[in-house]
Residue, then its C-alpha position, 0 to 999 in steps of 0.5 A: x837169024x841168030x844162032x845160039x849155041x848152049x854150053x851145060x845140059x844141067x839144072x838150068x840149062x835146059x831153060x835156056x834152050x827152051x827159051x831161045x827155041x821159042x823166040x822168033x828169028x832165032x835158032x838153037x844151033x848146038x848144044x855142048x856137054x861132056x855127059x852123053x845121057x845129057x846130049x841125048x836127053x836133049x836130042x830126044x826133045x829137039x831134033x833140029x839141035x846138034x849135039x856135041x861133047x867138046x867145047x873148042x868145036x862148039x866155038x870154032x862154028x862159023x854160023x853160031x853168034x852167041x853162047x850160053x854158059x850154064x855150067x858149074x860156076x868155077x869153069x865160067x871164067x875160062x869158057x867165057x874168056x875162050x868165047x869171047x876170044x873166038x869172036x862170040x857174044x857171051x851170055x854167062x849164068x851168075x855168077x860171071x866168075x869167082x874173082x873180081x880181076x876174073x870179071x873185070x878181064x872178061x868186062x875189058x875183053x869183051x868191049x875190045x872186041x865189040x862183043x856182048x857180055x851179059x850175065x844171067x842175073x834172072x830177077x832184074x827181067x822179072x815184071x814183078x821186080x820192075x813194077x816194084x822199081x817202078x813204084x819206089x822211082x816215083x817216090x811214092x814210098x817216100x823215104x827208103x829206110x831198108x830192105x830186107x830178103x829171105x831166100x829159104x828152102x829144104x834141098x838142093x844141096x850144091x858141091x860146087x858152091x855155098x848158100x851164099x854163092x848159090x843164092x845170095x847174088x839174087x837178092x844183092x841184084x835186085x838191092x842194087x837194081x832197086x835201089x839204082x846203087x851198089x853196097x859201100x860195104x857188107x858184114x856177114x855170118x854163116x854156117x855150116x852144118x851139112x858140109x865141112x867149108x860150104x856155109x849152107x846158112x848165112x846172114x848178110x847186112x848190106x850198107x848203102x849211100x843215104x843210111x839205106x840198109x839192106x839184110x839177107x837171110x839165105x839157107x839150105x837147111x831151112x824147111x820153110x821155103x821163101x822167096x821174099x823182098x820187102x822194101x820199107x819206107x816212110x810212106x810204104x812198104x812193098x813185099x815181092x813174094x816169087x812164091x805168091x801166084x796170085x799176088x807177086x806185089x804188095x803195097x802196104x801203105x803204111x809208114x812212120x816217118x818225122x814231122x818236123x813241122x810239128x814242134x807241140x813235144x818240143x824237138x819232134x814229133x812221129x807221123x803214122x800213116x795208116x793207108x790201104x793195102x793195093x796189090x798191082x796187076x803184074x804181066x805173066x812173063x818169064x824172067x828168063x825169056x825177057x833176059x834172052x830176048x834182051x841177049x838177042x836184042x844186044x847182039x843185033x844192035x850192040x847196045x849194052x845190057x841191064x847186067x853186063x859184065x861190070x854188073x857182073x863183077x860188081x856183084x862177085x866184088x859183093x860176094x867176094x866180101x861176103x865170104x871174106x866178112x864170114x870168115x873174119x866172123x863179120x868184120x865189115x868189108x868195104x867195096x869199091x869198084x866204081x860204077 
């Protein structure tokens, strides 16, 4: 039996509680939150889960194997560090921390204690995104030209981070996962309309090897809610639409490439391809449950999770570079954490 503790019962914490409670041979042992009302709501629904308001009491318990941290972003580093030092495995909601130095420190601490450190990059465990990855790896899309993501909505304006830190980590993680590489350079612009100092809209460009470009549009002030990722290649275009309950992925077998073997017009001829539109079957799995299952598996086996501490550090490095580029009105910022 793996016993899990949860810190934070706000917006996302209850989803962790629900998923871990539904996994065989896993017991949600305790939930910690400083708000009495939040603990009372949890107790009414989960009578066998103990509650407490002191984080130190939670990590001091000998019967807890792993701790999930679902608190505001600025608290992640301190809580994760103290949990690892207490000998517990840790799953931290994104971002892992707010600086690369802190992320790498947690990564090294977990390695030295032989503990699992995992980051809540939930989209890496989405069956539709994994289907996209398999399709790209097969070469069916041809040469990848660029990726484009739109993540917009109206509302849920946060006070602890801006829209970049709130929304962009999802698509940065998706892009890096699909391509099997992290960006080498970023450029971004953003503005604040609602709260000074907290950008609520931004446009981000990511530069990858092999001349691949990634673009992300994120916004808290767009009345059109969108959750889409597109990959455009020489043979096909793949669209992931997270808000489409029936067709999460569409594959458009259309593309354009350079036919270097055709010389009737001199130097080159463009080759246009036109084909079918395919909607592959996607298994109805909850991504967060898949993430929770991997965390439990890593605790049991010592395996390295896909979204480990280094993955979290690379994501935060990209986020910090994006913020710096916005501050400098779009100036490109180089990246450099090794894989």
